[in-house]
C-alpha positions in Angstrom: 80.9 -45.0 43.9 79.2 -41.7 43.3 80.0 -38.8 45.7 77.2 -36.9 47.3 77.0 -33.2 47.1 75.1 -31.1 49.5 74.0 -27.6 48.9 75.5 -24.8 51.1 73.4 -22.4 52.7 75.3 -19.2 52.2 72.7 -17.0 53.7 73.3 -19.0 56.9 77.1 -18.6 56.6 76.7 -14.7 55.7 74.9 -14.3 58.9 77.5 -16.0 61.1 81.0 -14.7 61.7 82.8 -11.7 62.5 82.6 -12.4 66.5 83.6 -16.0 67.0 80.1 -17.7 67.1 78.1 -15.2 69.0 74.8 -16.0 67.5 75.3 -14.1 64.2 74.9 -10.7 65.7 78.6 -9.5 64.9 77.7 -8.2 61.5 74.1 -6.9 62.4 73.2 -3.5 61.7 71.9 -1.3 64.8 68.4 -0.1 64.4 67.8 3.4 63.1 66.9 6.3 65.6 68.5 5.1 68.5 71.2 8.3 68.8 74.3 5.9 67.7 74.0 3.1 70.3 72.3 5.4 72.9 68.5 4.5 73.3 66.1 6.9 74.7 68.5 10.0 74.2 66.2 13.0 74.1 65.6 15.4 71.0 67.4 18.5 71.2 64.8 21.5 71.9 65.2 25.1 71.8 63.2 28.3 71.6 62.4 30.9 69.1 63.9 33.6 71.5 66.8 31.4 71.9 67.7 30.9 68.3 66.7 34.5 67.5 69.1 35.7 70.1 72.0 33.6 69.0 71.3 35.0 65.5 71.4 38.5 66.7 74.6 38.0 68.6 76.5 36.5 65.7 74.9 39.2 63.2 76.5 41.9 65.5 79.6 40.3 65.9 80.2 40.0 62.1 78.7 43.5 61.6 81.6 44.9 64.2 84.2 42.8 62.7 83.6 44.0 59.1 83.2 47.7 60.5 86.7 47.3 62.2 88.4 46.0 59.2 87.0 48.8 57.2 88.2 51.5 59.8 91.5 50.0 59.9 92.2 50.1 56.1 91.5 54.0 56.6 94.5 54.0 59.1 92.8 54.5 62.1 94.1 53.4 65.4 92.6 51.0 67.7 91.0 53.8 69.8 89.7 55.5 66.8 88.4 52.3 65.4 86.4 51.5 68.8 84.9 55.0 68.8 83.9 54.9 65.1 82.1 51.5 65.6 80.2 53.1 68.8 79.1 56.0 66.9 77.8 53.9 64.1 75.9 51.6 66.3 74.8 54.6 68.3 73.2 56.2 64.7 72.0 53.0 63.5 69.8 52.8 66.6 68.6 56.2 66.5 67.2 55.8 63.0 65.3 52.8 64.3 61.6 53.4 64.7 60.3 54.0 68.1 57.8 50.7 68.1 56.2 51.9 71.4 55.3 55.3 70.3 53.8 53.9 67.0 51.9 51.4 69.0 50.7 54.3 71.2 49.7 56.4 68.5 47.9 53.6 66.8 45.9 53.1 69.9 45.1 56.4 70.3 43.8 56.9 66.7 41.6 53.6 67.1 40.2 55.1 70.3 39.5 58.4 68.7 37.8 56.5 65.8 35.8 54.5 68.3 34.5 57.2 70.2 33.2 59.2 66.9 31.5 56.1 66.1 29.9 55.6 69.6 29.1 59.4 69.6 27.2 58.7 66.3 25.4 55.8 67.4 24.0 57.9 70.4 22.9 60.8 68.2 20.9 58.5 66.3 19.2 57.5 69.4 18.4 60.9 69.8 20.6 61.3 72.9 21.2 65.5 73.4 25.2 66.5 72.4 25.5 67.6 76.2 24.8 64.3 77.2 26.8 62.5 75.0 30.1 62.1 77.0 28.3 61.0 80.2 25.8 58.5 78.2 29.0 57.1 76.4 30.9 56.6 79.4 28.0 54.5 81.3 27.2 52.8 78.1 31.0 51.8 77.6 30.8 49.9 81.1 28.2 47.5 79.8 30.3 46.5 76.6 31.4 42.9 76.6 32.5 40.5 73.9 29.0 39.4 73.2 27.3 42.9 73.8 28.5 45.6 71.3 28.2 49.3 72.2 24.9 49.6 70.2 23.3 46.8 72.3 24.6 48.2 75.5 23.2 51.8 74.6 19.5 50.3 73.6 19.7 48.3 77.1 21.1 51.6 79.2 18.7 54.1 77.4 15.7 51.6 77.9 16.5 52.0 81.8 17.4 55.9 81.4 14.8 56.8 79.0 15.1 60.5 79.9 18.7 61.0 78.1 16.8 59.5 75.0 15.0 61.8 73.0 12.4 61.4 70.4 12.8 63.6 67.5 12.4 67.6 68.0 12.1 68.9 71.5 8.3 69.6 72.2 7.6 73.2 73.8 4.9 73.6 75.8 2.7 76.7 74.9 -0.2 76.6 77.6 -2.5 76.0 74.6 -3.3 73.0 72.2 -2.8 73.7 68.5 -5.3 73.5 65.6 -4.6 69.6 65.6 -5.1 69.2 69.1 -1.0 68.5 70.1 1.7 70.7 71.4 3.7 72.5 68.6 7.3 71.9 68.0 9.9 74.7 68.1 10.1 74.5 64.3 6.2 74.6 63.6 6.2 77.8 66.0 8.7 79.4 64.0 6.9 78.6 60.7 3.7 79.9 62.2 5.3 83.2 63.6 6.7 83.6 60.0 3.1 83.1 58.5 1.6 85.7 61.0 4.1 88.2 60.1 3.4 87.8 56.2 -0.3 88.2 56.8 0.1 91.4 59.0 1.4 93.2 56.0 
């Protein structure tokens, strides 16, 4: 009589066991990313300022420890070591640049450059030198993110034309020139020179 051989399902047996018949879950691997069996655990968060503060604190402690070891090797007492470390840190602090002072100097320099540019712009618009400060102040109040100083100056001078000259100043002489117009100051000076030459 020939015996029958049934194939064994190794995968089925491999999935079972280890837990006394609990549906084959004894050998299962927990899904990744669940915090080691703690689903929903929040991801640790931090700010740059916190990390920087911790890094600086550790760096300062390491520096102080190194200094203490160095000074102790020189034979200093505990009080002398503490004083030497404090002196070193004070000198180090005094040698660091004053960032606030540097920023103030930078801002003042930028303001001075901008003031020069504004005065140049107004001079090109024939604003008299004695009116530059006043006109620059009034125009600067109209400057916005969408309107630069030149556009604001054009607008303000259009509304206040008495502050905008047009080339050389005219000098009224009470009489018309040979071409029917008022003479400029330069023209009057040139005429006076010609008359003096002719009279010789």
